[in-house]
C-alpha positions as CSV (number, residue, x, y, z in Angstrom):
1,M,5.1,-3.6,-0.9
2,Q,1.5,-3.3,-1.9
3,C,0.4,-2.6,-5.5
4,K,1.5,1.1,-5.9
5,T,2.7,3.0,-8.9
6,G,6.4,3.9,-8.8
7,E,6.4,6.3,-11.7
8,S,6.7,9.4,-9.6
9,L,9.7,8.0,-7.8
10,N,11.4,6.7,-10.9
11,M,10.9,3.1,-9.9
12,S,11.2,0.3,-12.4
13,Y,8.5,-2.4,-12.7
14,L,9.8,-6.0,-12.4
15,S,9.5,-8.2,-15.5
16,P,8.7,-11.9,-15.0
17,Y,11.3,-14.0,-13.2
18,L,13.2,-10.9,-12.3
19,E,14.7,-10.6,-15.8
20,A,15.7,-6.9,-16.0
21,V,14.4,-6.2,-19.5
22,G,15.3,-2.6,-20.3
23,S,16.1,-1.7,-16.6
24,D,19.1,-1.7,-14.4
25,F,17.0,-1.0,-11.3
26,T,19.1,2.0,-10.3
27,G,15.9,3.9,-9.7
28,G,14.4,1.2,-7.6
29,A,12.1,-1.8,-8.1
30,N,8.5,-2.5,-7.4
31,F,7.8,-6.0,-6.1
32,A,4.1,-5.5,-5.7
33,I,1.3,-7.1,-7.5
34,S,-2.5,-6.5,-7.6
35,G,-4.4,-8.3,-4.9
36,S,-1.4,-9.2,-2.8
37,S,-1.7,-9.7,1.0
38,T,0.3,-10.8,4.0
39,L,-1.6,-14.0,4.7
40,P,-1.5,-16.8,3.8
41,R,2.2,-16.2,3.6
42,N,3.3,-18.8,1.0
43,V,0.8,-18.0,-1.8
44,P,1.7,-15.9,-4.9
45,F,2.3,-13.1,-4.2
46,A,2.1,-12.7,-0.4
47,L,4.5,-10.2,1.3
48,H,6.7,-13.1,2.4
49,V,7.1,-14.2,-1.2
50,Q,7.8,-10.6,-2.3
51,V,10.6,-10.4,0.2
52,Q,12.0,-13.7,-1.0
53,Q,11.9,-12.3,-4.6
54,F,13.8,-9.3,-3.4
55,L,16.5,-11.4,-1.7
56,H,16.8,-13.4,-4.9
57,L,17.4,-10.1,-6.9
58,K,19.9,-9.0,-4.4
59,L,21.8,-12.3,-4.5
60,R,21.9,-12.3,-8.3
61,S,23.1,-8.7,-8.3
62,L,25.9,-9.2,-5.9
63,D,26.8,-12.5,-7.6
64,L,27.2,-10.6,-10.9
65,I,29.5,-8.1,-9.2
66,A,31.6,-10.9,-7.7
67,H,32.1,-12.4,-11.1
68,G,33.0,-9.1,-12.7
69,G,29.7,-8.7,-14.5
70,G,29.9,-11.9,-16.4
71,G,29.8,-11.7,-20.2
72,G,29.5,-7.9,-20.3
73,T,26.4,-7.9,-18.1
74,T,26.4,-5.1,-15.5
75,A,25.0,-5.6,-12.0
76,P,21.8,-3.8,-11.2
77,I,23.0,-2.4,-7.9
78,D,25.9,-3.0,-5.5
79,A,26.0,-3.7,-1.8
80,D,26.1,0.0,-0.8
81,G,23.0,0.6,-3.0
82,F,21.1,-2.1,-1.2
83,R,22.2,-0.9,2.2
84,N,21.3,2.8,1.5
85,A,18.1,2.1,-0.4
86,L,14.7,3.1,1.0
87,Y,12.3,0.1,1.4
88,L,8.7,1.1,1.1
89,I,6.0,-1.2,2.6
90,D,2.4,-0.6,1.9
91,I,0.2,-3.6,2.5
92,G,-2.7,-4.8,4.7
93,Q,-5.9,-3.4,3.1
94,N,-6.6,-6.7,1.2
95,D,-6.0,-8.7,4.4
96,L,-8.3,-6.4,6.4
97,S,-11.0,-6.5,3.7
98,A,-10.9,-10.3,3.7
99,A,-11.0,-10.5,7.5
100,F,-14.1,-8.3,7.8
101,G,-15.6,-9.9,4.7
102,S,-15.4,-13.4,6.3
103,G,-18.1,-12.5,8.8
104,A,-15.7,-12.9,11.7
105,P,-16.8,-10.9,14.8
106,Y,-15.1,-7.4,15.1
107,D,-13.3,-8.4,18.3
108,D,-11.8,-11.5,16.6
109,V,-10.5,-9.4,13.7
110,V,-9.0,-6.8,16.1
111,H,-7.4,-9.3,18.6
112,Q,-6.6,-12.2,16.3
113,R,-6.5,-11.3,12.6
114,I,-4.8,-7.9,12.8
115,P,-2.0,-9.0,15.1
116,A,-1.2,-11.8,12.7
117,I,-1.1,-9.4,9.7
118,V,1.1,-6.9,11.6
119,S,3.4,-9.8,12.6
120,E,4.0,-10.6,9.0
121,I,4.9,-7.0,8.3
122,K,7.3,-7.0,11.2
123,D,8.8,-10.2,10.0
124,A,9.3,-8.7,6.5
125,I,11.1,-5.6,8.0
126,M,13.3,-7.7,10.2
127,T,14.2,-10.1,7.4
128,L,15.2,-7.1,5.2
129,Y,17.1,-5.5,8.1
130,Y,19.1,-8.6,8.8
131,N,19.9,-8.7,5.1
132,G,21.4,-5.2,5.2
133,A,18.4,-2.8,4.9
134,N,18.4,0.2,7.1
135,N,15.8,2.6,5.8
136,F,12.0,1.8,5.9
137,W,8.9,3.8,5.0
138,V,5.8,2.0,6.2
139,H,2.3,3.0,5.3
140,G,-0.8,2.4,7.4
141,T,-4.0,1.4,5.5
142,G,-6.7,3.8,4.3
143,P,-10.4,4.2,5.4
144,L,-11.8,0.9,4.4
145,G,-15.3,2.0,5.2
146,C,-15.2,4.8,2.6
147,L,-14.6,2.5,-0.4
148,P,-17.6,2.3,-2.8
149,Q,-17.0,-1.5,-2.9
150,K,-17.8,-1.7,0.8
151,L,-20.6,0.9,0.8
152,A,-22.4,-0.8,-2.1
153,A,-22.7,-4.1,-0.2
154,P,-26.2,-4.8,1.2
155,R,-26.8,-3.6,4.8
156,P,-29.9,-3.6,7.0
157,D,-29.9,0.2,7.5
158,D,-27.7,3.2,7.5
159,S,-27.0,3.3,11.3
160,D,-23.3,2.5,10.8
161,L,-22.7,5.4,8.5
162,D,-20.8,8.4,9.8
163,Y,-21.3,12.1,8.8
164,T,-19.2,11.6,5.7
165,G,-21.3,8.6,4.6
166,C,-18.5,6.1,5.4
167,L,-19.0,2.8,7.4
168,K,-17.8,3.4,11.0
169,N,-17.2,-0.2,11.8
170,L,-14.8,-0.8,8.9
171,N,-13.0,2.5,9.5
172,D,-12.7,1.6,13.2
173,G,-11.1,-1.7,12.1
174,A,-8.7,0.2,9.8
175,Y,-7.8,2.5,12.7
176,E,-7.0,-0.4,15.0
177,F,-4.8,-1.9,12.3
178,N,-2.9,1.3,11.9
179,T,-2.6,1.7,15.7
180,Q,-1.0,-1.8,16.0
181,L,1.2,-1.3,13.0
182,C,2.5,2.1,14.3
183,A,3.2,0.4,17.7
184,A,5.1,-2.4,15.8
185,C,7.2,0.3,14.0
186,D,8.0,1.9,17.4
187,E,9.0,-1.4,18.8
188,L,11.3,-2.2,15.9
189,R,12.8,1.3,15.9
190,S,13.8,0.8,19.6
191,H,15.3,-2.7,19.1
192,L,17.0,-2.6,15.7
193,R,20.3,-0.8,15.8
194,G,21.0,2.0,13.2
195,V,17.5,1.6,11.6
196,T,15.3,4.4,10.3
197,I,11.6,3.4,10.3
198,V,9.0,6.0,9.3
199,Y,5.3,5.2,9.7
200,T,2.8,7.2,7.8
201,D,-0.9,7.6,8.8
202,V,-2.5,7.1,5.4
203,L,-6.0,6.8,6.9
204,L,-5.8,10.4,8.2
205,I,-4.7,11.6,4.8
206,K,-7.4,9.8,2.9
207,Y,-10.2,10.4,5.3
208,D,-9.5,14.2,5.2
209,L,-9.6,14.0,1.4
210,I,-13.0,12.4,1.5
211,A,-14.5,14.5,4.4
212,N,-13.2,17.8,2.8
213,H,-13.3,16.7,-0.8
214,T,-14.7,20.0,-2.2
215,A,-11.6,21.9,-0.8
216,Y,-9.5,19.6,-3.0
217,G,-11.6,20.1,-6.1
218,F,-13.5,16.8,-6.0
219,E,-17.2,16.4,-6.5
220,E,-17.8,12.7,-5.8
221,P,-15.9,11.3,-2.8
222,L,-17.8,8.0,-2.5
223,M,-18.8,7.1,-6.0
224,A,-16.6,5.1,-8.4
225,C,-15.7,6.7,-11.7
226,C,-15.4,3.4,-13.5
227,G,-18.2,0.9,-12.6
228,Y,-21.8,0.1,-13.0
229,G,-25.1,1.1,-11.3
230,G,-24.9,4.8,-11.1
231,P,-25.4,6.9,-7.9
232,P,-24.8,6.7,-5.1
233,Y,-21.8,4.4,-5.4
234,N,-21.7,3.2,-9.1
235,Y,-20.3,-0.1,-7.9
236,N,-21.6,-3.6,-8.7
237,A,-19.7,-6.7,-7.6
238,N,-20.9,-8.5,-10.8
239,V,-19.9,-5.7,-13.2
240,S,-16.4,-4.6,-12.5
241,C,-14.5,-1.8,-14.1
242,L,-13.4,-2.7,-17.6
243,G,-15.8,-5.7,-17.5
244,P,-18.8,-6.2,-19.8
245,G,-21.3,-3.4,-19.3
246,F,-19.0,-1.0,-17.3
247,R,-19.2,2.7,-17.6
248,V,-16.6,5.4,-17.1
249,C,-17.3,8.9,-15.8
250,E,-16.6,11.8,-18.1
251,D,-14.1,13.6,-15.8
252,G,-12.2,11.3,-13.5
253,S,-10.5,14.3,-11.9
254,K,-13.8,15.0,-10.1
255,F,-13.8,11.6,-8.4
256,V,-11.8,10.3,-5.5
257,S,-12.4,6.6,-6.3
258,W,-11.5,5.1,-9.7
259,D,-13.0,1.6,-9.6
260,G,-14.5,1.3,-6.1
261,V,-11.2,0.2,-4.5
262,H,-8.4,2.2,-6.0
263,Y,-8.2,5.9,-6.1
264,T,-8.1,8.1,-9.3
265,D,-4.9,9.7,-10.5
266,A,-6.1,13.0,-9.2
267,A,-6.8,11.7,-5.7
268,N,-3.6,9.8,-5.6
269,A,-1.7,13.0,-6.5
270,V,-3.1,14.6,-3.4
271,V,-2.4,11.6,-1.2
272,A,1.1,11.3,-2.5
273,A,1.9,15.0,-1.9
274,K,0.8,14.6,1.7
275,I,2.8,11.4,2.2
276,L,5.9,13.0,0.8
277,S,5.5,16.1,3.1
278,G,6.2,13.9,6.1
279,Q,3.6,15.8,8.1
280,F,1.6,12.7,8.7
281,S,4.6,10.5,9.6
282,T,6.1,9.2,12.8
283,P,8.7,10.5,13.2
284,K,7.9,13.6,11.1
285,M,10.5,13.3,8.4
286,P,10.3,14.7,4.9
287,F,10.7,12.1,2.2
288,D,13.7,13.8,0.6
289,F,15.6,13.0,3.8
290,F,16.3,9.7,2.1
291,C,17.4,11.3,-1.1
292,Q,20.3,13.1,0.4
293,A,23.8,12.0,-0.7
């Protein structure tokens, strides 16, 4: 439930305190917020908290139905709607970024931090499942080592850069996270009766976009469109996008990265199309499978 736009899927944004201003949530709801993570689990707005917010929305909706809508108020969605809905979970990059940014040894991140992050995602899926959810679409994380934010950080030399110019160590960490997350999805799929869990390899999609950027019409795969400092990364931790002194590129459609962390609309369109195709998923299942009546 990471911070992702739901516009292309006709998903509604949540208003404060789950007050459905101008929305009945029939197209879905986005519980994500910028900067969210899995750990620590009880801070605003960790994955655990997002799940609790969802359960609160579900309880209120079913309570409205039980009381006949109460004062002319219609319920956002009924029990069948919650049961047949698709639950998208995309989280972990912020956790992974913080883990490597803490200076912890690589092995500690892989063998201690990542299992803890994956455990939180498993817990979220199981909580939703035991509250009636059956359909899940789970995203792995992207190539952390290709973010301008990470590339612009001081380093002793360029020995850790791969042929695309990305940081191998961070990408290896993202790969390990995805491997463990995919294994967790396999485990849940084999233990939870009647569940559909699709895992999507977002790292493969995004790395291909960067490595073969010219084939997709992009000119700058590793430089932020909105930032400060100019080539090669146009990223400065002290001058963020939309902050004092920032600069925006003339044509964002030529850039993969928007602000050094998030992708541009043009890049996201490519990524979304590949995700929806189902070709990078386990099992290979097209997204519209969940849209069938």
